[in-house]
C-alpha positions in Angstrom: -2.2 -3.0 10.5 -2.2 0.8 10.6 -1.2 1.0 6.9 -4.2 -1.3 6.1 -6.6 1.0 8.0 -5.1 4.1 6.3 -5.9 2.6 2.9 -9.4 1.4 3.7 -12.0 3.0 1.5 -15.0 2.0 -0.7 -15.1 1.3 -4.4 -18.7 2.3 -4.7 -19.2 4.8 -1.8 -22.5 6.0 -3.1 -24.2 2.9 -1.8 -23.4 4.0 1.8 -26.2 6.6 1.5 -28.6 3.7 1.9 -27.4 3.1 5.5 -29.7 5.8 7.1 -32.5 4.7 4.8 -32.1 1.1 5.9 -32.1 2.2 9.6 -35.3 4.3 9.0 -37.1 1.5 7.2 -36.2 -1.0 9.9 -37.5 1.4 12.6 -40.8 1.8 10.7 -41.1 -1.9 10.2 -40.6 -2.6 13.9 -43.3 -0.1 14.8 -45.9 -1.5 12.4 -45.2 -5.2 12.9 -45.2 -5.5 16.7 -48.0 -7.9 17.7 -49.1 -5.6 20.5 -49.5 -2.5 18.4 -53.3 -2.6 18.3 -53.7 -3.5 22.0 -51.4 -0.6 23.1 -54.0 1.8 21.6 -56.8 0.2 23.7 -55.2 -0.9 27.0 -53.1 1.1 29.6 -49.4 0.2 29.4 -49.2 -1.1 33.0 -52.2 -3.4 32.5 -50.9 -4.6 29.1 -47.6 -5.4 30.6 -49.2 -7.4 33.4 -51.4 -9.3 30.9 -48.6 -10.1 28.5 -47.1 -13.6 29.2 -45.0 -14.0 26.0 -41.4 -13.0 26.2 -40.4 -10.6 23.4 -36.6 -10.9 23.9 -36.4 -13.4 21.1 -38.3 -11.1 18.8 -36.0 -8.2 19.6 -33.0 -10.4 19.0 -34.3 -11.5 15.6 -35.1 -7.9 14.7 -31.6 -6.7 15.6 -30.2 -9.6 13.5 -32.3 -8.4 10.6 -31.0 -4.8 11.0 -27.4 -6.1 11.2 -27.9 -8.2 8.1 -29.2 -5.2 6.1 -26.4 -3.0 7.2 -23.7 -5.5 6.4 -25.3 -6.1 3.0 -25.1 -2.4 2.1 -21.5 -2.2 3.2 -20.6 -5.3 1.2 -22.3 -3.8 -1.9 -20.4 -0.5 -1.4 -17.2 -2.5 -2.0 -14.8 -2.1 1.0 -11.2 -2.5 0.0 -7.7 -1.9 1.2 -5.6 -3.8 -1.3 -4.8 -3.0 -4.9 -5.1 -5.6 -7.6 -2.0 -6.4 -9.6 -1.9 -4.9 -13.0 -2.6 -7.9 -15.4 -0.9 -6.0 -18.3 2.2 -5.1 -16.4 5.3 -7.3 -16.0 5.5 -9.6 -13.0 8.0 -7.3 -11.3 8.6 -3.6 -12.0 12.2 -2.4 -12.6 14.4 -0.9 -9.9 16.8 1.8 -11.1 19.9 2.1 -9.0 21.6 5.5 -9.0 25.2 4.9 -7.8 27.3 7.9 -6.9 30.8 7.6 -8.2 32.4 10.9 -7.2 35.8 11.1 -5.4 34.1 11.5 -2.0 33.1 7.9 -2.3 36.8 6.8 -2.3 37.6 8.2 1.1 39.1 5.4 3.2 37.9 6.7 6.5 36.1 4.9 7.8 37.0 1.5 6.2 35.8 0.2 3.9 35.2 3.1 1.6 31.8 4.2 0.7 32.1 2.9 -2.9 33.2 -0.5 -1.6 30.2 -0.6 0.7 27.9 0.5 -2.1 29.2 -2.4 -4.3 28.5 -4.9 -1.5 25.0 -3.6 -1.0 24.3 -3.7 -4.8 25.4 -7.3 -4.7 23.1 -8.1 -1.8 20.2 -6.3 -3.4 20.4 -8.0 -6.8 20.6 -11.3 -5.0 17.4 -10.6 -3.2 15.8 -9.4 -6.5 17.1 -12.3 -8.5 15.1 -12.5 -11.7 13.5 -9.1 -11.2 14.5 -6.2 -13.4 17.3 -4.0 -12.1 19.0 -1.1 -13.9 22.1 0.9 -13.1 23.1 4.5 -13.5 26.4 6.0 -12.4 26.7 9.7 -11.7 29.2 12.3 -10.5 29.4 15.6 -12.4 27.3 13.9 -15.1 24.9 10.9 -15.2 25.4 7.9 -17.4 23.3 4.8 -18.1 25.4 1.7 -17.3 22.6 -0.9 -17.8 18.9 -0.6 -18.6 16.6 -2.7 -16.5 17.5 -6.4 -16.9 16.5 -9.7 -15.3 20.1 -10.9 -15.4 20.8 -9.3 -12.0 24.3 -10.9 -11.7 25.6 -8.7 -14.5 24.3 -5.6 -12.6 26.5 -6.5 -9.6 29.5 -7.2 -12.0 29.1 -3.8 -13.6 28.7 -2.0 -10.3 32.0 -3.5 -9.2 33.7 -1.8 -12.0 32.3 1.7 -11.3 34.7 4.2 -9.7 35.5 7.9 -9.7 38.3 7.2 -12.1 36.0 6.3 -15.0 33.6 9.2 -14.6 34.3 12.0 -17.2 33.3 14.8 -14.8 33.7 15.2 -11.0 30.8 16.5 -9.0 27.5 15.5 -7.5 24.7 16.0 -10.0 22.0 13.8 -8.5 19.4 15.9 -10.4 20.8 14.7 -13.7 20.8 11.1 -12.5 17.1 11.4 -11.4 16.2 12.8 -14.8 18.0 10.0 -16.5 16.2 7.4 -14.4 12.9 9.0 -15.2 13.7 8.9 -18.9 14.4 5.1 -18.7 11.4 4.2 -16.6 9.0 6.2 -18.7 10.1 4.2 -21.7 8.7 1.0 -20.1 5.1 0.1 -19.2 5.7 -1.7 -15.9 6.2 1.2 -13.4 9.3 1.2 -11.3 11.2 2.7 -8.4 14.5 4.5 -8.0 17.2 3.8 -5.4 20.0 6.4 -4.7 23.1 5.0 -3.1 25.3 7.8 -1.9 27.5 9.0 0.9 26.2 12.6 0.7 24.5 15.1 -1.6 26.1 18.4 -2.5 23.4 19.3 -5.1 21.4 22.2 -3.9 17.8 21.6 -2.9 16.4 23.8 -5.7 18.0 21.6 -8.4 16.6 18.5 -6.7 13.1 20.0 -6.4 13.2 20.9 -10.0 14.3 17.4 -11.0 11.6 16.0 -8.8 9.0 18.1 -10.6 10.3 17.0 -14.0 10.3 13.3 -13.2 7.3 11.0 -13.1 5.6 9.7 -10.0 8.2 7.0 -9.5 8.9 6.4 -5.8 12.5 7.2 -4.7 14.5 5.6 -1.8 17.9 6.7 -0.5 20.4 4.2 1.0 22.7 6.4 3.2 26.2 5.1 3.2 27.2 7.6 5.8 25.3 9.5 8.5 25.3 12.8 6.6 22.5 15.4 7.1 22.6 16.3 3.4 21.1 12.9 2.6 18.0 13.6 4.7 17.6 17.1 3.2 17.9 15.6 -0.3 15.3 12.9 0.5 12.9 15.5 1.8 13.4 17.7 -1.3 12.3 14.8 -3.7 9.8 13.3 -1.2 11.9 10.1 -0.8 12.3 7.6 2.0 15.7 7.3 3.7 17.1 3.9 4.7 20.1 3.7 7.0 23.0 1.4 6.3 23.1 -1.8 8.4 25.8 -4.4 8.8 23.4 -7.2 7.7 20.8 -7.4 4.9 18.1 -5.6 6.8 18.6 -2.4 4.8 18.5 -4.0 1.3 15.6 -6.3 2.4 13.6 -3.2 3.4 14.4 -1.5 0.1 13.4 -4.6 -1.9 10.1 -4.9 -0.1 9.3 -1.2 -0.5 10.1 -1.4 -4.2 7.7 -4.3 -4.7 5.0 -2.4 -2.7 5.4 0.9 -4.5 6.5 -0.1 -8.0 3.1 0.3 -9.7 2.5 3.8 -8.2 2.5 6.5 -10.8 2.1 4.3 -13.8 -1.3 2.8 -13.3 -2.5 6.2 -12.0 -6.3 6.5 -12.3 -6.3 3.0 -14.0 -5.3 1.4 -10.8 -7.9 -1.2 -9.6 -8.6 -2.0 -6.0 -9.4 -5.6 -5.1 -13.1 -6.2 -4.1 -13.0 -7.2 -0.4 -16.8 -7.2 0.4 -16.8 -11.0 0.1 -15.2 -11.1 3.6 -18.6 -10.1 4.9 -20.5 -13.0 3.3 -19.8 -15.5 6.1 -21.1 -13.0 8.7 -24.3 -12.5 6.5 -24.7 -16.3 6.3 -24.4 -16.6 10.1 -27.0 -13.9 10.6 -29.4 -15.5 8.1 -29.0 -18.9 9.8 -29.6 -17.4 13.2 -32.7 -15.6 11.9 -34.6 -18.8 11.3 -37.1 -19.6 14.1 -36.8 -22.9 15.7 -40.0 -24.8 16.3 -40.4 -26.8 19.5 -42.8 -29.6 20.3 -44.9 -28.9 23.4 -47.6 -31.4 24.3 -47.9 -32.6 20.8 -48.5 -29.1 19.5 -46.0 -26.8 17.6 -45.5 -23.4 19.2 -43.1 -20.6 18.6 
């Protein structure tokens, strides 16, 4: 709910300048259309009140309904919105690039299972949730290497991740910055946006290198899956403005990652071309109720129609 309110804005905010004008016109109309306007200039207020037998409550109610209708109409024309339209030219699902750390630190058996084994299990869970949606894989240590470009055959991603280990990496180390640059290069080659997921036990890369890599890369959102409770992961996430997801024994972590990837995947590619869904039509039922309530009902009284 709070996220919806934070995104609430107007597609055509210029129309909101009509709100004070509408209020002013309504006030002038009320002053010039009151049936007692002429009498008020000729008769003392106390005497006029004593002589008036017609109840003006209904007129006041109708006038307030008219004002509310005008204001709602202006707000509807201004185009309130809080939800983005899906890009009709983009793929159904944007790719998710997994950056899997494969340095020797991932092989440490304490605690069991090792970090690399937990990473493989989480990759398997994640691609099962994203079945049919593009997933790519990059392995990194002292260098970064593309294992698979984004593919909808997610089962092969899990199979390839199961084969990754520190023993096949040509250089030891922890060059997350190179992996981020590689992911940016792959995602920029497509036209469907995308997100990046870093799966690691720690980050030994210095913050300056990560900040530099973050400045080079596009506006693709990044998430971290922390395989261990290591403060370096939080610092790295802050350096590249990424979100950090803690490891859980169930699927809660990968489910949150998958949902965030779907929500943020179009950010940075559509840019200024992003379109917001017109939500002003939600006010139409309220306008219809106001219009219906504004009709005056006629009653029969002694064979004569009176208001």
